[in-house]
C-alpha positions as CSV (number, residue, x, y, z in Angstrom):
1,M,-38.9,7.0,-130.6
2,D,-39.8,10.7,-130.4
3,F,-39.7,12.8,-127.3
4,N,-43.3,12.7,-126.6
5,A,-43.5,9.0,-126.9
6,R,-40.5,8.7,-124.5
7,Q,-42.2,11.1,-122.1
8,K,-45.3,9.0,-122.1
9,K,-43.3,5.9,-121.4
10,V,-41.7,7.6,-118.4
11,D,-45.1,8.6,-117.1
12,Q,-46.3,5.0,-117.4
13,C,-43.2,3.8,-115.6
14,F,-43.9,6.3,-112.8
15,D,-47.5,5.1,-112.5
16,A,-46.5,1.4,-112.4
17,Y,-43.9,2.2,-109.7
18,E,-46.5,4.2,-107.7
19,K,-49.2,1.5,-107.9
20,M,-46.6,-1.2,-106.9
21,Q,-45.6,1.0,-103.9
22,T,-49.3,1.3,-102.8
23,R,-49.8,-2.4,-103.1
24,H,-46.6,-3.2,-101.2
25,L,-47.5,-0.9,-98.4
26,K,-50.9,-2.5,-98.1
27,M,-49.3,-6.0,-98.0
28,M,-46.9,-4.9,-95.3
29,Q,-49.7,-3.5,-93.2
30,T,-52.2,-6.4,-93.6
31,S,-50.2,-9.5,-94.3
32,T,-48.8,-11.7,-91.5
33,L,-46.0,-13.1,-93.7
34,P,-45.4,-10.9,-96.8
35,D,-43.0,-12.3,-99.4
36,L,-40.2,-9.6,-99.0
37,E,-38.0,-11.3,-101.5
38,A,-40.6,-11.3,-104.2
39,M,-41.4,-7.7,-103.3
40,T,-37.8,-6.8,-103.7
41,R,-37.4,-8.4,-107.1
42,E,-40.6,-6.6,-108.4
43,R,-39.3,-3.3,-107.0
44,D,-36.0,-3.7,-108.6
45,T,-37.4,-4.7,-112.0
46,I,-39.9,-1.7,-112.1
47,F,-37.2,0.7,-110.8
48,L,-34.7,-0.3,-113.5
49,D,-37.3,0.2,-116.1
50,L,-38.1,3.7,-114.8
51,Q,-34.4,4.6,-114.6
52,Q,-33.7,3.4,-118.1
53,H,-36.7,5.4,-119.6
54,I,-35.7,8.5,-117.7
55,E,-32.1,8.2,-119.0
56,R,-33.4,7.9,-122.6
57,L,-35.7,10.8,-122.2
58,L,-32.8,13.0,-120.9
59,E,-30.5,11.9,-123.8
60,N,-32.9,13.2,-126.2
61,A,-34.1,16.2,-124.3
62,G,-31.5,18.6,-125.5
63,T,-31.9,17.7,-129.2
64,S,-35.7,17.5,-129.3
65,G,-36.4,21.2,-129.3
66,H,-39.0,20.6,-126.5
67,E,-39.3,24.0,-124.8
68,R,-40.9,22.9,-121.6
69,I,-38.4,20.3,-120.6
70,L,-37.5,22.1,-117.3
71,D,-41.2,22.0,-116.3
72,D,-41.4,18.4,-117.1
73,L,-38.3,17.6,-115.2
74,T,-39.5,19.5,-112.2
75,G,-42.7,17.4,-112.3
76,Y,-40.6,14.3,-112.3
77,Q,-38.5,15.5,-109.5
78,H,-41.7,16.0,-107.5
79,R,-42.9,12.5,-108.3
80,L,-39.4,11.1,-107.3
81,T,-39.8,12.9,-103.9
82,Q,-43.2,11.4,-103.4
83,I,-41.8,8.0,-104.3
84,N,-39.0,8.4,-101.8
85,E,-41.5,9.3,-99.1
86,L,-43.6,6.2,-99.7
87,D,-40.4,4.2,-99.8
88,G,-39.6,5.4,-96.3
89,K,-43.1,4.4,-95.1
90,I,-42.7,0.9,-96.6
91,G,-39.1,0.7,-95.0
92,F,-40.7,1.5,-91.6
93,E,-43.3,-1.2,-92.1
94,I,-40.6,-3.7,-93.0
95,Q,-38.6,-2.8,-89.8
96,Q,-41.8,-3.2,-87.7
97,H,-42.5,-6.6,-89.3
98,Q,-38.9,-7.7,-88.6
99,G,-39.4,-6.6,-84.9
100,R,-42.5,-8.6,-84.6
101,L,-40.8,-11.6,-86.1
102,K,-37.9,-11.3,-83.7
103,T,-40.2,-11.0,-80.7
104,A,-42.3,-14.1,-81.9
105,L,-39.1,-16.1,-82.4
106,T,-37.8,-15.2,-78.9
107,R,-41.1,-16.3,-77.4
108,M,-41.0,-19.6,-79.3
109,K,-37.5,-20.3,-78.0
110,V,-38.5,-19.5,-74.4
111,G,-41.5,-21.8,-74.8
112,Q,-39.4,-24.5,-76.4
113,S,-36.9,-24.4,-73.5
114,A,-39.8,-24.5,-71.1
115,M,-41.3,-27.6,-72.7
116,K,-37.9,-29.3,-72.6
117,G,-37.7,-28.6,-68.9
118,Y,-41.0,-30.1,-68.2
119,G,-40.2,-33.2,-70.2
120,Q,-37.0,-33.8,-68.3
121,T,-38.6,-33.5,-64.9
122,A,-41.4,-35.8,-65.8
123,G,-38.9,-38.5,-66.8
124,S,-39.4,-38.3,-70.5
125,D,-36.0,-39.7,-71.3
126,F,-37.1,-43.1,-70.1
127,S,-38.5,-44.9,-73.1
128,G,-39.7,-48.2,-71.6
129,P,-43.3,-49.0,-70.6
130,R,-44.7,-47.4,-67.5
131,V,-46.6,-49.8,-65.3
132,I,-48.0,-49.3,-61.8
133,S,-47.8,-52.6,-59.7
134,M,-51.0,-53.2,-57.8
135,D,-50.1,-56.4,-56.0
136,R,-48.4,-55.0,-52.9
């Protein structure tokens, strides 16, 4: 594969990663229960693809005779900076989501304890029939 083709593949990988980030950020902001495990697998796969294509590009950069390689690498560095910034926003949304889940779980446990308390005071541990005698 020649240098320009490798460069095009790197650009496609960057595009795919950025689209995925935008989609994941939107899911974190709008979904009640986003599938974090599936999101992590997808991120790992796309990142590995991007990393491998950048490495292949850099291996051939010195031998390609491509004069503008430094300009191209500076552009990639800028895109990586943007990716890191958006990853930070996604990480913040994940922390917020975890906080909301923790709060909801605590409320559920308190409610569950309260319900058990009501059941015990009402005699819920007695499993026999309840009859009110009216002959007296």
